[in-house]
N, C-alpha and C positions, 0 to 999 in steps of 0.2 A: 492518600497514605491512611491506613487504619494502624490507632494505637490500641491495644489493649487497656483498658481502664486503670487496671491494678499495676500499670507502668507510669502512670501519671507522676507520681512523686519523686521518681528516680530519674527524669527525664528534664534538660535543661535546654528550652527552646528559643528559635528565633525567627521571625516572618520580616521580611524587606521586600518591598514594591521595587524592581529594578527590571530594566531591561525587556518595558512593557511585559511583565511577567510577576508572580506571586513567588519568591524562593520561602522554604518552609525548612528550617534545620532543627535538628533534634540530637543531641546524643545524652550519654548517660551522666548522669550528674555523682560523679564519683570522683571530682580532684575540685581544687580551688584554683580558678583561673579565668581571668576574664579575657573572652575569644571574641565577642561580639562585637567590638569597635574595629578589631579588625577585619572580620567579616562584611561588615557594611561598608566599610573603605573601599575594601577590593571589589564587590560589586558595584560601588559606583564609578571606580577609574573604569572599570572593564565597559559599563555603559555610556561614560563618558568619551573614551577616546577609539570605541572601536563601531560606535553606533553609526550607520548612513545618512542617519535622521540629524546628524548635528554637523555643524560645520565648524571649521578650524579645529579638527581634531586630528590625533594622530592616522587616523586610518584617511582622513578625507586629504592630509597635504601629501602621502601613498597616491591617492586616487588622481590628485591632481599635478602629481609630477611628470615630467614630459617622457615619452619612450627614450631607454638608453640613460636614464637619470642611476647616480648611485645614492643611495641615501644611507645613511644610519639610523638605525630603529631601535625603539625601546628592546628589552630582552624579552618581555610579554609578547608584544606584536612578531618580533622574529620565530618566537616558539609556535604561535597562532599559524604564520604562514608555513612554517615548516611541516606542522601537522597536516594542514590542508592539503599541501602539496604533494603530501605522502598518500593522502587518500584519493586523491586526483589522480594519481598514478597507478596505484593498486585496484581501482575501481573502473579503470582503462576509460576514465574521463566522464562516466556519469555522474559521479561527483566534482563540481566544482565551485570555488571560490568567485572565480571570476565572470560574476552573471550579474553584477549591478546594474547594466545598461540594458540587459533584457528585461528584468523584473521592471524597471519603468517604464519601456516602451510597451509592455503587457499591461500595464496602468496601477503597479503597485508602486507609488510615490510618496506615499503617506503611511502611517503608524495604524495599525489595526485598534478598534472596528471602524470599516467601511465600506458600503455596499455597491458603490457604482464609482467606477474609473475616472478621474475628470478627463483624461485625453480620448480620443478615438482610436479604434484599433490600426495598427499599422505593422508591416513586416519587419520583424528585427534583423541589422545586420551582424551576424556573429561569425567570429573569428576562433576557433577552435584550435590554438596556438600550441605546437609541442613543447614550448619549455617557457611559459611567460614569466617567469621569476628567476633570478641565479641567485642564490642565497650563500654567502660568503663569511668567513671568520670575523668576527667583533661586530657581529649584528646588523653584517653590511648587505644591502639589497641592491641588485641591478635588476632595473626595470626593462623588460624584454617586451611588453605588449602595450597595446593601445586599450586593451580591454580594463574594465573597473572592478573593483573589489567590493562583496556583499559576505560577512563572516555568517549573517542569519543563525540559524539554530547551531552552529558548530561552536560560536562564540558562548552561547549560554551551556551547551555542553561542556566545554572546555572549563568554564567558571565552576558548574557544579562540580567536576574531578576535580581540579587544582583545591576548591575549599574543604574535600572530602580528603583528600592526601595531607593536606594541610592540617586539620583537625585531628586526624590520626597519629602525626606527628608530634604535633605540640602539645595535646591535651590528654593524651594516653586516655581518652575514652574506651569502655569497653566496647561499646556499641553506638552507630550514629546510622543517621540516614540524612542528605540533603538533595532536596525535592525541587528542580526549578522549572516550574508549570508542567509536569510530566518527565523533565528529563531527570534522572535519578542514579546517585549512586548509595549505596549500605553497605555495611561493615558488621563484622559482629567477630567479637574473640571468645564469644562462651557460645551459649544454646538460646539467644536472643534471635528470634525471626521475626521478618516485617513480612506484615500483610499487607500487599497492594492491589487497589481496586483496579480494574480497566473500565474506564468511561465508554457509555452508552456514544457513540457517535452522532446520532439521531436524536438522543437528550439526553444534554450534559448532567441534570439531574440524576440520573441513573447509573448504575454500573451493570453490564453485562456478564460481570465474574471479578474472579481475583486468583489471585497466587500467592505461594511464600517463600520468601527467597530471604537468605543470613548474609549472602556477600556477592557484591555485583553492581551490573549499571542497567539500567533500565531507560529505555526511550519511546516515545509515541509521535506519530506526526499522523496528520489530519488535513484532508483537503475541503473540509467544511467548513471549518471556523475562517482560515484564512483563503476565503476565496471571493470574488466579485464579478460584477458584470461589466463589461467593456465592448460598449456598440453591442450586438446581439448573441455577443460569446461570451461563455461562464469561464473564467479563468481562476486558474490557484498558484499557490506560491511554491510547489515542487516543481524545478524544472530542471529538464535532464541538460546535463551537461555537455553532451555530446551535438545538441542541435539547438540549445540555448530555449525550445518549448516548454509550456507545461506538459507534465508527464501524462500519459494517455494510458488508463488503466479502470477497473472495475472495483479495486479498491479504495475505500474510504478512508479508512484508518488501519495503522500499523504500528504495532506495538513490538519491538525487539527487548530481549531479556540476552545479556551476555555478561563477560567479566569486568567491561570498562564503558563508562556512561558514554564516553565520546565515540569509541566504536558503535555502539547501540545508535547513536544518533546520528550517524549517517547510513549504518545499514537499512534503518528503518525507511529512509527516503527512497533508497536503492528499490524496497521491495514495491515500488509505484510503475519501475521503470522498464521491467523484462518480463520473461517468463520464467515461472517458478524453477527450471532446470539452472537456466543462464544467472538469475539472480543467486540462488544456494551455491552456485558456485564462485561468486565475485564475496558473497558474505564469509565464507568459509576461509579467504584470504587473508579477509580481516580481523577475524577471530575465528578461529577452529571449533570454539564451543557457541551455540547460540540457538536461540528459540523464539519464535513469531508467533503473534497471534493477529489475525488480517480481521477486518471486518469489510464484507463487499456491499454493492450499491443495493444488492437485493435481502440484505441486513444480517445472511447467513457470515458464519463465523469458521475461521480456520485455524488450524492448529498445525506447525509444523517446525522444521531445525534441522540441526545437523545431527543427531540422534532421536529415537522414536522415545515417548513418555519423557520429554525436555523437562515438562513444568511438574 
């Protein structure tokens, strides 16, 4: 995120480490309200209850429940499950939250950074089920699957979007930005424009370019940082929900710009999974307005989207 120096006195900001990433939040300082403790508490709650690396939290209790169990969950977990299931359906299974077992079999059993998986490579058994969960009124969930849930990036995107909406509603700030490790939501009620830099995936200290935006969502997925060796095979964290295997692509980084952060978060991962025509068709079902910036293994950059000259 790039903020013009002359704006520093007008901005109230917060930085929080949560969910294995750094959250940076900045809003216009034209009101009198203590908003920071609410945001910190919310982020810690999301991390505590929905991290797959923690035990005895709400996500683990759902994952450990037997098939055909009926559970009453918190409104936030219910909303997360509902959104994740909607994305699974609209992407025809490319996106899926039901990939925890597959991630672990591929060697992703610990938080990053790590370089070598502890377990040897095996072939994961994967059940691509038609309707894994039934979501009922009153935050009731009927578990119809043996697959386990990992929210991964969608939990971070969900948190970014929820914080952005809350700040716009409760602080009356005229502009602001929420950045959760590259998942961003920004708004402006006037002429404020945010300049967003795009990291070079081959050198994190450099940028390959930037773009300007007033309102919308941005997300970036990268197969270099969250990658590891398992036996003699290089693995990464972006799994194709149709087969439970790491996506095969000549793309190493995808950045998506659209109207909502959560849409961008899911869309960025899809760009690793299919040819351009197929992916653009699915992305247009998620949000008809989108742009993307791709970095290939040969370091070439490709820009595209739903319209020409999107950025």
